[in-house]
C-alpha positions as CSV (number, residue, x, y, z in Angstrom):
1,X,128.0,118.1,163.6
2,X,128.8,121.3,165.4
3,X,126.1,122.3,168.0
4,X,125.3,125.4,170.0
5,X,122.8,125.3,172.9
6,X,119.8,127.5,172.4
7,X,116.6,128.5,174.0
8,X,113.3,126.7,174.1
9,X,112.5,126.0,170.4
10,X,109.5,126.9,168.3
11,X,109.0,123.2,167.9
12,X,108.9,122.7,171.7
13,X,106.4,125.5,172.1
14,X,104.1,123.8,169.6
15,X,104.5,120.3,171.0
16,X,104.2,121.6,174.6
17,X,100.5,122.1,173.7
18,X,100.3,118.4,173.1
19,X,98.5,118.2,176.4
20,X,98.6,115.3,178.8
21,X,95.4,116.5,180.5
22,X,93.2,114.4,178.3
23,X,91.3,111.4,179.6
24,X,94.0,108.7,179.7
25,X,92.3,105.8,178.0
26,X,95.5,103.8,178.1
27,X,95.5,103.7,181.9
28,X,91.9,102.8,181.8
29,X,92.8,99.6,179.9
30,X,91.3,100.6,176.6
31,X,93.3,99.4,173.6
32,X,94.0,102.1,171.1
33,X,94.7,101.3,167.5
34,X,96.8,103.7,165.4
35,X,94.5,103.2,162.4
36,X,91.0,102.5,163.8
37,X,91.3,105.1,166.6
38,X,93.2,107.7,164.6
39,X,92.4,111.3,165.5
40,X,95.3,113.3,164.3
41,X,99.1,112.9,163.7
42,X,102.1,115.2,163.3
43,X,105.8,114.7,163.3
44,X,105.5,111.4,161.5
45,X,107.7,110.3,158.6
46,X,106.6,108.6,155.5
47,X,107.9,107.3,152.2
48,X,106.4,105.9,148.9
49,X,108.1,102.8,147.5
50,X,107.1,100.2,145.0
51,X,103.4,100.8,145.1
52,X,103.1,101.3,148.9
53,X,102.9,104.3,151.1
54,X,104.6,103.7,154.5
55,X,103.8,105.9,157.5
56,X,106.1,105.6,160.6
57,X,106.3,107.1,164.1
58,X,105.1,110.5,165.1
59,X,102.8,112.0,167.7
60,X,99.3,110.7,167.4
61,X,96.1,111.5,169.1
62,X,93.5,108.8,169.5
63,X,89.8,108.9,169.8
64,X,87.2,106.4,171.0
65,X,83.8,106.0,169.3
66,X,80.4,106.5,170.9
67,X,77.3,104.3,170.8
68,X,76.3,106.1,167.5
69,X,79.6,105.0,165.9
70,X,80.8,108.6,165.7
71,X,84.1,109.9,167.1
72,X,83.7,111.0,170.7
73,X,85.9,114.1,171.0
74,X,85.7,114.0,174.8
75,X,87.9,110.9,174.7
76,X,90.9,112.3,172.8
77,X,94.1,110.9,174.1
78,X,97.7,111.9,173.3
79,X,100.0,109.1,172.4
80,X,102.5,107.6,170.0
81,X,102.2,105.7,166.7
82,X,104.2,102.6,167.5
83,X,103.4,100.7,164.3
84,X,104.5,100.9,160.7
85,X,101.4,101.7,158.6
86,X,101.1,100.7,155.0
87,X,98.7,102.1,152.4
88,X,98.2,100.2,149.1
89,X,98.8,102.5,146.1
90,X,98.6,99.8,143.4
91,X,94.8,100.2,142.9
92,X,92.4,103.1,142.9
93,X,90.7,103.9,146.2
94,X,88.5,106.4,148.0
95,X,89.7,107.0,151.6
96,X,86.1,107.5,152.6
97,X,85.0,104.0,151.5
98,X,87.6,101.5,150.3
99,X,91.2,102.4,151.0
100,X,93.4,99.5,152.0
101,X,95.4,100.3,155.1
102,X,97.4,97.8,157.1
103,X,99.9,98.0,160.0
104,X,102.6,95.9,161.6
105,X,104.1,95.9,165.0
106,X,107.8,96.8,164.9
107,X,110.2,94.1,166.2
108,X,113.9,94.5,166.9
109,X,116.4,92.0,165.6
110,X,118.3,91.7,168.9
111,X,121.1,94.0,167.7
112,X,120.7,96.2,170.8
113,X,120.6,94.5,174.1
114,X,117.4,95.0,176.1
115,X,115.4,96.5,173.2
116,X,112.4,94.6,171.9
117,X,111.4,97.3,169.4
118,X,113.0,100.3,167.7
119,X,112.6,103.5,169.6
120,X,109.5,105.4,168.6
121,X,110.3,109.0,167.6
122,X,108.8,112.0,165.9
123,X,110.4,114.5,163.5
124,X,112.7,111.9,162.0
125,X,112.9,110.6,158.4
126,X,111.9,107.5,156.6
127,X,113.9,106.6,153.4
128,X,113.1,103.9,150.8
129,X,116.5,103.3,149.3
130,X,116.8,101.6,145.9
131,X,113.6,100.4,144.3
132,X,115.1,97.0,144.0
133,X,115.8,96.7,147.7
134,X,113.4,95.3,150.3
135,X,114.7,97.7,153.1
136,X,113.4,100.9,154.6
137,X,115.7,103.3,156.6
138,X,114.6,105.3,159.7
139,X,117.0,108.2,160.5
140,X,117.0,110.8,163.3
141,X,114.0,111.9,165.5
142,X,113.3,112.7,169.1
143,X,111.1,111.4,171.9
144,X,110.4,114.9,173.4
145,X,106.8,115.8,174.2
146,X,105.6,112.2,174.0
147,X,103.1,111.0,176.5
148,X,105.5,109.0,178.7
149,X,102.7,106.9,180.2
150,X,101.8,105.6,176.8
151,X,102.8,102.0,175.9
152,X,106.1,101.6,174.1
153,X,107.5,104.9,175.2
154,X,111.3,104.7,175.6
155,X,114.1,107.2,175.4
156,X,117.2,106.0,173.5
157,X,119.9,105.1,176.0
158,X,122.6,106.9,173.9
159,X,123.1,108.7,170.6
160,X,124.9,105.6,169.3
161,X,122.1,104.4,167.0
162,X,121.0,107.2,164.6
163,X,119.9,104.8,161.9
164,X,117.5,101.8,161.9
165,X,116.9,99.5,159.0
166,X,113.7,97.5,158.3
167,X,113.9,94.3,156.4
168,X,110.4,94.0,154.8
169,X,110.8,90.3,154.0
170,X,111.9,89.3,157.5
171,X,109.7,91.9,159.1
172,X,112.5,92.9,161.5
173,X,114.2,96.2,162.4
174,X,118.0,96.5,163.2
175,X,120.0,99.3,164.7
176,X,123.0,100.7,162.8
177,X,125.8,102.1,165.0
178,X,126.5,105.7,163.6
179,X,128.7,106.9,166.4
180,X,131.8,106.6,164.3
181,X,130.4,109.2,161.8
182,X,127.9,111.2,163.8
183,X,128.2,112.9,167.2
184,X,124.4,112.9,167.8
185,X,121.0,112.2,166.4
186,X,119.2,115.2,164.8
187,X,115.5,115.9,164.5
188,X,113.3,118.4,162.7
189,X,115.7,118.7,159.8
190,X,115.1,118.8,156.0
191,X,115.3,115.5,154.2
192,X,115.0,114.0,150.7
193,X,116.5,111.1,148.8
194,X,117.6,110.2,145.3
195,X,116.2,106.7,145.1
196,X,117.7,106.0,141.7
197,X,121.2,106.7,143.3
198,X,120.5,105.0,146.6
199,X,121.4,108.2,148.4
200,X,119.5,109.9,151.2
201,X,120.1,113.4,152.6
202,X,119.3,115.2,155.9
203,X,120.1,118.9,156.3
204,X,120.4,120.6,159.7
205,X,117.9,120.0,162.5
206,X,118.4,120.1,166.3
207,X,118.9,118.0,169.4
208,X,116.9,118.2,172.6
209,X,116.1,116.5,175.9
210,X,114.3,113.7,174.1
211,X,117.2,112.8,171.8
212,X,118.7,110.3,174.2
213,X,119.2,109.7,177.9
214,X,122.5,111.5,177.6
215,X,120.8,114.7,176.4
216,X,118.0,114.9,179.0
217,X,119.9,117.7,180.8
218,X,118.7,120.0,178.1
219,X,115.2,119.7,179.4
220,X,113.2,122.2,177.2
221,X,116.3,123.8,175.6
222,X,117.5,122.8,172.1
223,X,120.8,122.6,170.3
224,X,120.9,123.5,166.6
225,X,123.1,121.4,164.4
226,X,124.5,122.1,160.9
227,X,125.9,120.2,158.0
228,X,124.3,117.6,155.7
229,X,124.2,113.9,156.6
230,X,124.4,111.7,153.6
231,X,123.4,108.0,153.7
232,X,124.4,105.5,151.1
233,X,121.6,103.0,151.4
234,X,123.5,100.5,149.3
235,X,126.1,100.1,152.1
236,X,124.6,101.9,155.1
237,X,127.7,104.2,154.9
238,X,126.8,107.5,156.6
239,X,128.7,110.8,156.6
240,X,128.2,114.3,157.9
241,X,129.3,116.5,155.0
242,X,130.6,120.0,155.8
243,X,128.4,122.7,154.4
244,X,129.5,126.3,153.9
245,X,128.0,128.8,156.4
246,X,126.3,130.7,153.7
247,X,123.9,127.8,153.1
248,X,122.6,128.2,156.6
249,X,122.4,124.4,157.0
250,X,121.8,124.9,160.7
251,X,118.2,125.5,160.0
252,X,115.1,123.7,161.4
253,X,111.7,123.0,159.8
254,X,113.0,123.6,156.3
255,X,112.2,121.8,153.1
256,X,114.4,119.7,150.8
257,X,113.3,118.0,147.6
258,X,115.0,115.9,144.9
259,X,114.5,117.0,141.3
260,X,115.6,114.3,138.9
261,X,115.3,115.8,135.5
262,X,118.2,118.3,135.7
263,X,122.0,117.6,136.0
264,X,123.8,114.4,135.5
265,X,122.3,112.9,138.7
266,X,119.5,115.3,139.6
267,X,119.6,118.2,142.1
268,X,118.4,118.9,145.6
269,X,116.5,122.1,146.3
270,X,116.7,123.5,149.8
271,X,114.4,126.3,151.0
272,X,112.6,127.8,154.0
273,X,112.9,127.0,157.7
274,X,114.4,129.2,160.4
275,X,117.6,129.8,162.4
276,X,118.3,131.7,165.6
277,X,120.6,134.1,163.8
278,X,118.4,134.8,160.8
279,X,114.9,133.9,162.0
280,X,112.6,132.8,159.2
281,X,114.5,132.4,155.9
282,X,112.8,134.2,153.0
283,X,111.5,131.9,150.3
284,X,113.3,133.6,147.5
285,X,116.6,132.3,148.9
286,X,117.0,129.0,147.1
287,X,120.0,126.7,147.5
288,X,120.7,123.9,144.9
289,X,122.9,120.8,145.5
290,X,124.4,118.9,142.6
291,X,123.8,115.3,143.5
292,X,126.5,114.1,141.1
293,X,129.1,116.0,143.2
294,X,128.4,113.9,146.3
295,X,131.7,112.6,147.8
296,X,131.7,110.8,151.2
297,X,135.5,110.6,151.4
298,X,137.4,112.2,154.2
299,X,139.1,114.8,152.0
300,X,136.8,115.7,149.1
301,X,138.1,118.2,146.5
302,X,136.7,121.7,146.2
303,X,134.4,120.7,143.3
304,X,132.7,118.0,145.4
305,X,129.6,118.3,147.5
306,X,128.7,121.5,145.6
307,X,126.0,124.0,146.6
308,X,124.8,126.9,144.5
309,X,122.6,129.8,145.5
310,X,119.9,131.4,143.2
311,X,117.4,134.1,143.8
312,X,113.8,133.3,142.9
313,X,111.3,135.8,141.6
314,X,107.6,135.9,141.2
315,X,104.9,135.6,143.9
316,X,106.9,134.0,146.7
317,X,105.2,132.4,149.6
318,X,105.5,133.8,153.1
319,X,108.5,132.5,155.1
320,X,107.5,129.4,157.1
321,X,108.4,126.1,158.7
322,X,106.7,122.7,158.7
323,X,105.5,122.6,155.1
324,X,106.0,119.8,152.6
325,X,107.4,119.6,149.1
326,X,107.0,117.5,146.0
327,X,108.5,117.9,142.5
328,X,106.8,117.0,139.1
329,X,108.6,117.2,135.8
330,X,106.9,118.5,132.6
331,X,106.4,115.8,129.9
332,X,109.4,117.1,127.9
333,X,111.5,117.9,131.0
334,X,111.8,121.5,129.9
335,X,110.7,122.5,133.4
336,X,110.0,121.0,136.8
337,X,107.4,122.2,139.2
338,X,108.1,122.1,143.0
339,X,104.9,122.2,144.9
340,X,105.0,123.7,148.4
341,X,102.0,123.0,150.7
342,X,100.9,124.3,154.1
343,X,103.2,125.2,157.0
344,X,103.2,127.7,159.9
345,X,104.8,131.1,160.6
346,X,104.6,133.2,163.7
347,X,101.1,132.2,164.6
348,X,99.7,131.8,161.1
349,X,98.9,128.4,159.8
350,X,98.6,128.1,156.0
351,X,96.4,126.4,153.6
352,X,98.0,127.3,150.3
353,X,100.0,125.8,147.5
354,X,102.8,127.5,145.6
355,X,104.8,126.2,142.7
356,X,108.5,127.0,142.2
357,X,109.2,126.4,138.6
358,X,112.7,125.4,137.5
359,X,114.9,126.3,135.7
360,X,113.4,129.8,135.7
361,X,113.2,129.9,139.6
362,X,109.7,131.5,139.3
363,X,107.2,131.3,142.2
364,X,103.5,131.0,141.3
365,X,100.6,130.7,143.7
366,X,98.1,128.1,142.5
367,X,95.8,127.6,145.5
368,X,94.5,129.2,148.6
369,X,91.9,127.4,150.8
370,X,90.4,127.1,154.3
371,X,91.8,123.9,155.7
372,X,95.1,125.1,157.3
373,X,97.6,122.4,157.8
374,X,101.2,122.0,159.2
375,X,103.6,119.2,160.0
376,X,102.2,117.4,157.0
377,X,104.1,115.0,154.7
378,X,103.4,114.7,151.0
379,X,104.4,112.4,148.2
380,X,104.4,112.7,144.4
381,X,102.7,109.6,142.9
382,X,103.4,109.5,139.2
383,X,102.2,110.6,136.9
384,X,100.2,113.6,138.4
385,X,98.9,113.1,142.0
386,X,100.1,114.2,145.4
387,X,99.2,112.3,148.5
388,X,99.3,114.2,151.8
389,X,99.6,112.4,155.2
390,X,98.4,113.8,158.5
391,X,99.2,117.3,159.8
392,X,98.0,119.6,162.5
393,X,95.0,121.8,161.8
394,X,94.0,125.4,162.5
395,X,94.9,125.0,166.2
396,X,98.5,124.5,167.3
397,X,97.1,122.1,170.0
398,X,96.5,118.9,168.1
399,X,94.5,117.5,171.1
400,X,91.8,120.1,170.5
401,X,90.1,118.3,167.6
402,X,90.4,115.4,165.2
403,X,91.4,115.5,161.5
404,X,88.2,115.5,159.4
405,X,90.2,113.4,156.9
406,X,89.6,110.3,159.0
407,X,92.2,108.1,157.3
408,X,94.9,110.8,157.5
409,X,95.0,110.9,153.7
410,X,94.1,113.4,151.0
411,X,94.7,113.5,147.2
412,X,95.7,116.5,145.0
413,X,95.6,116.5,141.3
414,X,98.8,118.5,140.5
415,X,97.5,119.5,137.1
416,X,94.1,120.8,137.9
417,X,94.9,121.7,141.5
418,X,91.8,119.8,142.6
419,X,91.6,118.2,146.1
420,X,89.6,115.0,146.7
421,X,89.4,111.7,148.6
422,X,89.9,109.5,145.5
423,X,93.3,108.2,144.3
424,X,93.3,107.2,140.6
425,X,95.8,104.5,139.9
426,X,95.2,105.0,136.1
427,X,95.6,108.8,136.1
428,X,96.7,110.4,132.8
429,X,99.9,112.2,132.2
430,X,101.0,115.3,134.1
431,X,100.1,118.7,132.7
432,X,101.8,121.8,133.9
433,X,99.1,123.9,135.7
434,X,97.6,126.8,133.7
435,X,98.8,129.4,136.2
436,X,102.4,128.1,135.8
437,X,102.1,128.0,132.0
438,X,101.1,131.6,132.1
439,X,104.2,132.4,134.0
440,X,106.8,130.3,132.1
441,X,105.3,129.9,128.6
442,X,104.9,126.8,126.6
443,X,101.9,124.5,127.2
444,X,100.5,121.8,129.4
445,X,103.0,119.2,128.0
446,X,106.0,121.6,128.5
447,X,108.0,123.6,125.9
448,X,108.6,126.3,128.5
449,X,110.0,129.5,127.0
450,X,111.3,131.0,130.2
451,X,114.2,128.7,130.9
452,X,116.5,130.8,133.1
453,X,116.0,133.1,136.1
454,X,114.6,136.6,135.5
455,X,117.7,138.3,136.8
456,X,120.1,135.9,135.2
457,X,122.1,133.0,136.7
458,X,123.9,133.8,140.0
459,X,126.7,131.4,139.1
460,X,127.9,130.0,135.8
461,X,128.1,126.5,137.3
462,X,124.4,126.6,138.1
463,X,123.6,127.6,134.5
464,X,125.5,124.6,133.3
465,X,123.8,122.3,135.8
466,X,120.4,123.3,134.5
467,X,121.2,122.9,130.9
468,X,122.2,119.3,131.3
469,X,118.9,117.5,131.2
470,X,118.0,113.9,131.3
471,X,116.1,112.4,128.3
472,X,112.4,112.7,128.8
473,X,111.2,109.8,130.9
474,X,108.0,107.9,130.7
475,X,106.1,106.7,133.8
476,X,105.3,103.0,134.0
477,X,101.8,102.1,132.7
478,X,99.0,101.8,135.2
479,X,98.7,98.5,137.0
480,X,95.4,97.7,135.1
481,X,96.6,98.4,131.6
482,X,97.8,95.8,129.1
483,X,101.0,96.0,127.1
484,X,101.0,94.3,123.7
485,X,104.4,93.3,122.5
486,X,105.2,91.8,119.1
487,X,108.0,89.4,118.6
488,X,110.1,90.0,115.4
489,X,109.1,87.7,112.5
490,X,111.9,85.1,112.1
491,X,113.7,85.2,108.8
492,X,113.2,81.9,106.9
493,X,116.2,79.7,106.8
494,X,116.2,79.7,103.0
495,X,116.3,83.4,102.9
496,X,119.2,83.4,105.4
497,X,121.1,81.0,103.2
498,X,120.6,83.2,100.1
499,X,121.6,86.6,101.7
500,X,124.8,86.8,99.7
501,X,123.4,85.7,96.3
502,X,120.0,87.5,96.2
503,X,116.4,86.2,96.6
504,X,114.6,83.9,94.3
505,X,111.1,84.8,93.0
506,X,109.6,82.0,95.2
507,X,111.3,83.4,98.3
508,X,110.1,86.9,97.5
509,X,106.6,85.7,97.1
510,X,106.8,83.7,100.3
511,X,108.1,86.7,102.2
512,X,105.3,88.9,100.8
513,X,102.7,86.4,101.9
514,X,104.3,86.2,105.4
515,X,104.3,89.9,105.7
516,X,100.7,90.3,104.7
517,X,99.7,87.5,107.2
518,X,101.8,89.2,109.9
519,X,100.1,92.5,109.3
520,X,96.7,90.9,109.6
521,X,97.7,89.1,112.8
522,X,99.0,92.4,114.3
523,X,95.9,94.3,113.3
524,X,93.7,91.6,114.8
525,X,95.7,91.6,118.0
526,X,95.4,95.4,118.3
527,X,91.7,95.2,117.6
528,X,91.1,92.6,120.3
529,X,93.4,94.4,122.8
530,X,91.6,97.7,122.4
531,X,88.2,96.0,122.8
532,X,89.4,94.2,126.0
533,X,91.0,97.4,127.3
534,X,87.7,99.3,126.9
535,X,85.9,96.5,128.6
536,X,88.5,96.4,131.4
537,X,88.2,100.1,131.9
538,X,84.4,99.8,132.2
539,X,84.8,97.0,134.8
540,X,87.3,99.0,136.7
541,X,85.0,102.0,136.7
542,X,82.3,99.9,138.2
543,X,84.6,98.7,141.0
544,X,85.5,102.3,142.2
545,X,82.7,103.8,144.4
546,X,81.7,107.4,143.9
547,X,83.4,107.6,140.5
548,X,82.1,111.2,140.2
549,X,84.5,112.2,142.9
550,X,87.5,111.2,140.7
551,X,89.7,114.2,139.8
552,X,88.4,116.0,136.7
553,X,91.4,116.1,134.3
554,X,91.7,118.6,131.5
555,X,91.0,117.2,128.0
556,X,94.6,117.9,127.1
557,X,95.9,115.4,129.7
558,X,96.7,112.5,127.4
559,X,100.5,112.2,127.8
560,X,102.6,110.9,130.6
561,X,106.0,111.4,132.6
562,X,106.9,110.5,136.2
563,X,107.7,112.2,139.1
564,X,122.5,113.3,155.9
565,X,130.0,115.0,160.4
566,X,131.0,118.4,158.9
567,X,131.4,121.2,161.3
568,X,129.7,124.3,160.0
569,X,128.6,127.1,162.4
570,X,125.5,126.0,164.2
571,X,122.9,128.3,165.8
572,X,120.4,128.1,168.5
573,X,116.7,127.8,167.9
574,X,114.4,130.7,168.4
575,X,111.6,130.6,171.0
576,X,108.5,131.3,168.9
577,X,105.1,130.7,170.3
578,X,102.1,129.9,168.1
579,X,99.0,131.2,169.9
580,X,96.6,128.4,170.8
581,X,93.1,128.6,169.3
582,X,90.3,128.3,171.8
583,X,89.4,124.7,172.4
584,X,86.0,123.9,171.0
585,X,83.2,122.1,172.7
586,X,84.3,118.4,172.4
587,X,81.0,117.5,170.8
588,X,81.2,120.2,168.1
589,X,83.5,120.1,165.0
590,X,86.2,122.7,164.9
591,X,86.1,125.5,162.3
592,X,88.5,124.8,159.4
593,X,88.9,128.4,158.2
594,X,92.6,129.5,158.4
595,X,91.4,133.1,159.1
596,X,94.3,135.0,157.7
597,X,94.3,133.2,154.4
598,X,92.8,135.0,151.5
599,X,92.4,133.9,147.9
600,X,90.1,133.1,145.0
601,X,89.9,129.4,145.5
602,X,87.5,127.7,147.9
603,X,88.9,124.7,149.9
604,X,88.3,121.6,147.9
605,X,89.9,119.2,150.4
606,X,86.5,118.8,152.0
607,X,84.2,116.4,150.3
608,X,81.2,118.3,151.7
609,X,80.6,121.7,153.2
610,X,83.3,124.3,152.6
611,X,83.6,124.9,156.3
612,X,82.8,122.7,159.3
613,X,81.5,125.0,162.0
């Protein structure tokens, strides 16, 4: 990783507003719980794996409760999320009433002398690895801007341990020595993973005074880093892969997403962010990485670790940082929709959603609201929902108010573009949104007619990459559904013995009778299964409170498919300051209108008034 020292970063200017002037409840001896006393979180990392959403690290503000049981905004305290938080995604929930959230203290295995827990960081990454594994992987991050008087604050002694693994069965974390492959530990980079390949990726980022004790001399300066770190989670092998300067891998606050229905092994899509040399990177500059070309050897051939550039058309979003991305494939895999949500740019904080449709590379705006949000993470939960976690609000000072989503969660139906508080574990198949269908043709289930970029392919290799499609996949059935399987009817022994000489009349009659009986049994099984399934649905419906708040799916939604060395030129980070909004009276809720955002859609994230004033 090449690095060049830069000026005070945009990220530092934002986090510098994470004031330490609040009432310090920790020193007063009040215990603060990351879940119960949650006020707001940014810079956290999260991952969805095997029916559980995990939330790790980050800057968190805490709030105490008054005698009336309501949050007392005069008690907001800046701090750290020191626990691993888990959200159960195997059953339907409403975060306002019955969501199941647990947490566990993080214990270190003894792999690092003198450390009892892994270092708490923000702006790092959390990877899930293979679905069959019981391990999570924490990579990168920084301790800058943390409240150093908060419990469990610690700066890493060196940059030796860039990777930590968590054994879920043993409930223990262990450090992995990455000094042989990486010179430092980056933060605020773009990350994604290909879980079916066991590969995780981290592009760019920066180092700062909170990276390690050995970097504290930077104080408020930052050093941009380039390249792409690739982690093989099956072996913990890690490599910094050289990336061509044209890719601008030395970017911060960018987005990276894995799209699995194109190419032999899926593709990565890199967009947005900023560099010192280029400032904010336009959203029509799209870079695509062929995952099947990944090579972690010391001397890969020219056709390995391959990036392609493609210009996007349509209604592109404003350039920005600190947004999140998810990708959802059409039922027939003829297209894939990359959803971009939120972010911030030169003082503007966004509440909007755009879709980048592949393979046509067409941008379509599908939502504009009034609940501006940045430094938010989001996850595609097959077949059609997006879960958002945390994020800053309208103010760049997260100590100024609390998140009205009091469990740090929100749910978006990716087909109807409807926000809500209810997660539906039995949601129907994904439908391409109407606005996207209007732009690319076809219908809700797929059959896109616009299957290449409007101006043509920039590179022939990219064209070939996007014409190699995986067979349409089917998401696993909901947890509460029943699968009826029928075993093949065994062939009578007598019939087996007579295969070569024909069947006798008696054998034929016996087979006919067996077939008729088999059909009757199957029909009966289907009848009783359908009746029990209807009854089960009714029971489940009664178990979910506020059923009316479930997403309203279109009638056509009846089908289903699922959803980190190298030495490139690095650049310094720009010093961009996001103006701070006036701090509200601590007893009054903050206004959620993004101000500069305009559009036809009201904010539906709020289950109540459109604005909280």
